[in-house]
C-alpha positions in Angstrom: -50.8 -101.0 -125.0 -52.6 -98.2 -126.9 -56.1 -98.5 -128.4 -54.6 -98.7 -131.9 -52.2 -101.5 -130.8 -55.1 -103.4 -129.1 -57.2 -103.1 -132.3 -54.3 -104.2 -134.4 -53.8 -107.3 -132.2 -57.5 -108.1 -132.2 -57.6 -108.0 -136.0 -54.6 -110.3 -136.2 -56.1 -112.7 -133.7 -59.6 -112.8 -135.4 -58.0 -113.2 -138.8 -56.0 -116.2 -137.5 -59.0 -117.9 -135.9 -61.2 -117.3 -138.9 -58.5 -118.5 -141.4 -58.1 -121.6 -139.3 -61.8 -122.2 -139.2 -63.0 -121.2 -142.6 -59.9 -121.0 -144.8 -58.0 -118.1 -146.2 -60.1 -117.8 -149.4 -63.5 -117.9 -147.6 -62.6 -115.5 -144.9 -63.3 -111.9 -145.8 -62.3 -108.6 -144.3 -65.9 -108.1 -143.4 -65.9 -111.3 -141.4 -62.8 -110.2 -139.6 -64.2 -106.7 -138.9 -67.4 -108.2 -137.5 -65.5 -110.6 -135.3 -63.4 -107.7 -133.9 -66.5 -105.3 -133.6 -65.2 -102.7 -136.0 -66.1 -101.5 -139.5 -64.4 -103.0 -142.6 -62.8 -99.6 -143.4 -61.3 -99.5 -139.9 -59.2 -102.5 -140.9 -57.5 -100.5 -143.7 -56.0 -98.2 -141.0 -54.0 -101.3 -139.9 -53.6 -103.2 -143.1 -53.8 -101.9 -146.6 -55.4 -105.1 -147.9 -56.2 -108.7 -147.1 -52.9 -109.6 -148.8 -51.1 -107.2 -146.4 -52.8 -108.9 -143.5 -51.9 -112.3 -144.9 -48.2 -111.3 -145.3 -48.2 -110.0 -141.7 -49.8 -113.1 -140.3 -47.5 -115.4 -142.3 -44.4 -113.5 -140.9 -45.8 -113.6 -137.4 -46.5 -117.3 -137.4 -43.6 -118.7 -139.4 -40.8 -116.1 -139.0 -39.2 -118.2 -136.3 -40.1 -121.6 -137.9 -36.6 -122.5 -138.8 -34.5 -125.5 -138.2 -32.1 -123.5 -136.0 -35.0 -122.5 -133.8 -35.7 -126.1 -132.8 -32.2 -127.6 -133.2 -28.8 -126.1 -132.1 -26.4 -128.4 -133.8 -23.5 -127.5 -131.6 -25.5 -128.7 -128.6 -25.5 -132.3 -129.9 -22.9 -134.6 -128.5 -22.2 -138.3 -128.8 -23.9 -138.8 -125.5 -27.1 -136.8 -126.0 -27.5 -137.0 -129.8 -30.4 -139.5 -129.9 -32.2 -137.9 -126.9 -31.9 -134.3 -128.3 -33.0 -135.3 -131.8 -36.1 -137.2 -130.4 -37.1 -134.4 -127.9 -36.5 -131.5 -130.2 -38.2 -133.3 -133.1 -41.3 -133.8 -131.0 -41.4 -130.1 -130.4 -42.1 -129.7 -134.1 -45.4 -131.5 -133.7 -48.7 -130.0 -132.6 -49.4 -130.6 -128.9 -52.2 -128.2 -128.0 -55.3 -126.7 -129.7 -53.3 -123.5 -130.5 -50.7 -125.7 -132.3 -53.4 -127.3 -134.4 -54.8 -123.9 -135.3 -51.3 -122.8 -136.4 -51.0 -126.0 -138.5 -54.4 -125.5 -140.0 -53.4 -122.0 -141.1 -50.1 -123.3 -142.3 -52.0 -125.7 -144.5 -54.1 -122.9 -145.8 -51.0 -121.2 -146.9 -49.9 -124.4 -148.6 -53.3 -124.5 -150.4 -52.6 -120.9 -151.5 -49.2 -121.8 -152.9 -50.4 -122.5 -156.4 -52.0 -119.1 -156.5 -49.5 -116.9 -154.7 -45.9 -117.1 -155.7 -44.6 -115.2 -152.7 -46.0 -117.9 -150.3 -44.7 -120.7 -152.5 -41.2 -119.2 -152.4 -41.4 -118.6 -148.6 -42.7 -122.1 -147.9 -40.2 -123.7 -150.3 -37.4 -121.9 -148.5 -38.7 -123.0 -145.1 -38.9 -126.6 -146.2 -35.4 -126.5 -147.8 -34.1 -125.0 -144.4 -35.4 -128.1 -142.6 -34.1 -130.5 -145.3 -30.6 -128.9 -145.1 -30.8 -128.6 -141.3 -31.4 -132.3 -140.8 -28.6 -133.0 -143.3 -26.2 -130.9 -141.4 -27.3 -132.4 -138.1 -26.7 -135.9 -139.4 -23.3 -134.9 -140.8 -22.6 -133.8 -137.2 -23.7 -137.2 -136.0 -21.4 -138.9 -138.4 -18.5 -136.9 -137.1 -19.5 -137.9 -133.5 -19.7 -141.5 -134.6 -23.4 -141.9 -133.7 -24.9 -141.8 -137.2 -24.4 -144.4 -139.9 -22.2 -142.8 -142.6 -24.3 -143.8 -145.6 -27.1 -142.1 -147.6 -27.1 -139.1 -145.2 -29.2 -136.9 -147.4 -31.9 -139.5 -147.9 -32.0 -140.1 -144.1 -32.2 -136.4 -143.5 -35.1 -136.2 -145.9 -36.8 -139.1 -144.2 -36.6 -137.3 -140.9 -38.2 -134.2 -142.4 -40.9 -136.2 -144.2 -41.9 -138.2 -141.1 -42.3 -135.0 -139.1 -44.5 -133.5 -141.8 -46.6 -136.6 -142.2 -47.2 -137.1 -138.5 -48.4 -133.5 -138.3 -50.7 -134.0 -141.2 -52.2 -137.1 -139.7 -52.7 -135.4 -136.4 -54.4 -132.5 -138.2 -56.9 -134.9 -139.8 -57.7 -136.2 -136.3 -56.0 -139.5 -136.7 -54.4 -140.5 -133.4 -50.8 -141.8 -133.7 -48.2 -142.6 -131.1 -46.0 -139.8 -132.5 -43.3 -140.4 -129.8 -42.9 -144.1 -130.8 -42.9 -143.3 -134.6 -40.4 -140.5 -134.2 -38.2 -142.5 -131.9 -38.1 -145.4 -134.4 -37.4 -143.0 -137.2 -34.4 -141.5 -135.2 -33.2 -144.9 -134.3 -33.1 -145.9 -138.0 -30.3 -143.4 -138.7 -28.1 -144.2 -135.6 -25.2 -146.6 -135.4 -26.0 -149.9 -133.6 -24.2 -148.9 -130.4 -26.4 -145.8 -130.0 -29.8 -147.5 -130.6 -29.9 -148.8 -127.1 
């Protein structure tokens, strides 16, 4: 890796950590430069502005944060539907300090939503992707005979909301039995024969 690439990577890592710790608005390019051990003008060689750095970081963190990254609908069968939905859903939740830092930065982007239309649009599209993804997955479950065939959109939205809310509680340091909560949520959409 070249020196320029290493510096670029150090800027991104420092920005991420400082955004997670202090928030996007309170983190300055000067703070990032100090953390990296370079001058503030040196950052401009890599990023034209703080907004350019934010855009890059957003794309790096959340570019793969799509429903299809966590759930491949064609992998779901009548026999594995509940197990896959539980296990893949749990992967959406933070499990390590790095995950918590990502979630903190994600929440910082959410706080910026009212001020930055481009993040509002990106985050809305991301949320809509998960809402539609859970709907499509439950429709697959109906075809397989493992999901109750009523109020599928409401059930899909409940799945998305529960995952988001568990993450938010975990971010606040409130300990939950996320596996048990998520398992019960999944069981609530299944037919009686698949709840066992």
